C-alpha positions, 0 to 999 in steps of 0.5 A: 756732056758739060759737068753739072755743078751741084747746087750747093754754092751760096749764090744757088741758094741764097740772095746775099743781098738779104743779109747784112752779114754777106761777108761770112760767105767770102771765100767759101765754096759750099754754104755750110762752111758758114756755120763754123764762122758764126761764132768767130764773127760775132766774137770780132764784130757784135756790139751789145745794144738794146735798141728794140723793146724789151719786156721786163719778163724777158731774159737777155744776155750781156752778148746780145744786139737787138735792133730798132723796132724789134720787140722781145716779149715776156718769157723769151730768153736770149742768151747770146752771143746773138745778133737780132735785126730791125723789126723782129718779133721774138715771141713768148718762150723763144730760146736763143742760145749761142751764135745766132744771127737774125736778119730783119722782120724776122719771127722767132715764135713761141717755144722755138729754139735756135742755135749756131744758125744764120736767119736771112731777112723776112724768115719765119720761124713761128711755132714749135721748132728747132733750128740748130746749126742751120741757115734760113734764106730770105722769107724762109718759112717753118710750119708749126712743129718743123724740126731741123735735126742737127745731129746723126744718131751715131754722132758721126760727120754729116755728108751731103749727097748729090746724085752719086757723089758724097760731100763731106763736111767735116761737121758733126753737127749740121741741120739744114739749109733753106733757100730763099723762099723755101717752106716746111710744112707742120711736123715735118722733119729735116734730117741732118745735112738737108738742103732745100733749093729756092721756093722748094716745098716740103709737105706737112709730116714728111720726113726728109733726107738730102737735096730738094731742088729748087721749086720741087715739092716733097710730099708724103707717099702714104695716105690715111685709110678709113675703115668702118667702127670695128666695135659692136652696135 
């Protein structure tokens, strides 16, 4: 019986043509190995520049590059190092911390926080989201309030399970990897080390852990129950 290879390699999850930073993935086996490479990559290659439009009421640090056509709205904070692609929308209250790479035509929405993250072209993070130590593939989408949790409660190493095999990551902080066109519904939570295959879908309110295969859908098992009003007439 042929060996079933884990679907965690970059080519199984992500179209590397959909990022200008594909060299980050050279020589790695598993997609999460990119995460510790983001900081040194920016240190070596980032050339700060403001080529887009920045509101005078936004805060932009000295180690930030903003591509042509991108708009940074009032109240956004970009500490950097950060590399924002072209034609992006960074909306009021967006908080871009250290070591963030954003592709073209992305949305970084109101009250969303980003840290040590890589977003491919067309990724959308529009409302009240946390994206820490994570990778979002091309056109991946987070619903309002969706959270990518990046730290286990005990603070120990994040591991990834595939069948009976557990893969050590050597990472204390690792949020999630969303394959191309994967979607996470409103108020869902992805626990540390979650991986969604291409076009996978997590329904609103679901708390998800582990690997969700390509094209699969994760639904909540519980349904609300309607009862009669117990108060007296």
